[in-house]
C-alpha positions as CSV (number, residue, x, y, z in Angstrom):
1,M,86.1,87.1,121.2
2,E,89.1,85.2,122.1
3,I,92.6,84.9,119.7
4,K,95.2,82.8,120.5
5,I,98.2,82.5,118.0
6,I,99.4,79.0,117.7
7,E,102.3,79.1,114.8
8,E,104.4,81.9,113.5
9,K,106.8,81.5,111.0
10,E,109.2,83.6,109.1
11,N,108.4,83.0,104.5
12,P,112.0,85.1,102.9
13,L,110.4,83.9,99.9
14,L,107.5,85.8,99.4
15,N,108.2,88.3,102.0
16,R,105.9,87.2,104.6
17,T,104.9,85.5,108.5
18,E,102.6,83.6,108.3
19,I,100.0,82.7,111.5
20,R,98.2,79.9,111.9
21,F,95.8,81.1,115.3
22,E,93.3,79.8,117.1
23,C,89.3,82.2,117.7
24,D,87.7,80.9,120.8
25,Y,84.4,83.2,120.8
26,E,81.7,81.1,123.1
27,G,78.8,82.7,123.8
28,E,79.2,84.8,120.3
29,G,78.5,83.7,116.3
30,T,81.4,83.3,114.4
31,P,83.4,86.1,113.9
32,K,83.9,88.4,110.7
33,I,86.7,88.0,108.7
34,L,87.0,91.5,109.6
35,D,86.7,91.8,113.0
36,V,89.6,89.0,113.7
37,K,91.9,90.7,111.2
38,H,91.5,94.1,113.6
39,K,92.3,92.2,116.9
40,L,95.5,90.7,115.3
41,V,96.7,93.6,114.0
42,A,96.8,94.9,117.6
43,I,97.8,91.4,119.3
44,V,100.9,91.4,116.4
45,N,101.6,94.8,116.0
46,A,101.5,95.4,112.4
47,S,99.6,98.1,110.3
48,K,96.3,96.2,108.6
49,E,97.0,97.5,105.3
50,L,99.7,94.4,105.4
51,L,97.8,92.0,107.4
52,V,95.3,89.4,105.6
53,V,93.5,86.8,107.1
54,D,93.7,83.9,104.3
55,S,91.3,81.8,105.7
56,M,88.8,80.7,108.5
57,K,87.5,77.9,109.1
58,P,85.1,77.1,112.3
59,G,84.6,74.0,114.6
60,Y,81.9,71.6,113.6
61,G,79.8,71.7,117.0
62,V,82.5,73.8,119.0
63,T,82.5,77.3,119.4
64,K,86.5,77.8,117.9
65,A,87.5,79.1,114.7
66,Y,90.6,78.2,113.4
67,G,92.7,80.2,111.0
68,L,95.7,81.4,108.7
69,A,96.5,85.0,108.8
70,K,99.9,86.7,106.2
71,V,101.4,89.8,107.2
72,Y,103.7,91.3,104.7
73,D,106.4,93.1,104.1
74,S,105.4,95.3,102.0
75,I,101.7,96.7,100.5
76,E,103.3,95.9,96.6
77,K,104.3,92.2,97.6
78,L,101.4,91.5,98.9
79,N,98.8,92.9,95.7
80,I,101.6,90.9,93.9
81,I,101.0,87.6,95.4
82,E,97.7,87.3,97.0
83,T,94.3,86.8,95.1
84,D,92.1,89.5,94.6
85,S,89.1,87.4,96.5
86,V,91.1,87.5,99.6
87,I,92.1,91.0,99.4
88,A,88.9,92.1,98.4
89,K,87.7,89.8,101.7
90,N,90.0,91.9,103.6
91,A,89.4,95.3,102.5
92,E,87.5,97.8,104.7
93,P,84.0,98.7,104.1
94,E,84.0,101.9,102.7
95,E,81.5,104.5,104.1
96,E,78.4,105.5,101.9
97,V,77.9,108.6,101.5
98,P,74.1,110.2,100.7
99,E,73.8,111.4,97.4
100,E,70.7,113.7,97.1
101,T,68.7,112.3,93.5
102,E,66.6,113.7,91.6
103,E,63.4,112.0,93.6
104,T,64.5,114.1,96.9
105,E,65.0,117.2,95.0
106,E,61.9,116.7,93.2
107,A,60.1,116.5,97.3
108,E,61.8,119.1,97.8
109,E,60.2,121.4,95.3
110,A,57.6,119.8,95.8
111,E,57.7,120.8,99.6
112,E,57.7,124.3,98.7
113,A,55.7,125.1,96.0
114,P,52.4,124.9,98.4
115,E,54.3,127.0,101.2
116,A,54.3,129.9,97.5
117,E,50.8,129.5,97.1
118,A,49.8,130.4,100.5
119,E,51.7,133.6,100.4
120,E,50.0,134.8,96.9
């Protein structure tokens, strides 16, 4: 995946920089928004908390997508201006911690019970 910045425009009214980009993904599927976000953070040298990929539209019949990303000056401005859906699709997935349920505890107790009977 290769990303090329087409236009970078300052928007002082909203305290952000708007970036139009082209994403070339020859031989791959359309990249996920988070993958594009990580590449843009590296290219623009911005904080991943302050950059959001607003939209990304793949071209018909070509392996290119065109998109709009925004880099805000502060996290407060980002939360005030951006919609919840844009913030949600740019959020990093939380790592799932496996919780012990009652079923696994019961299964462990059932495994221990035959061992205790065998000892008697």
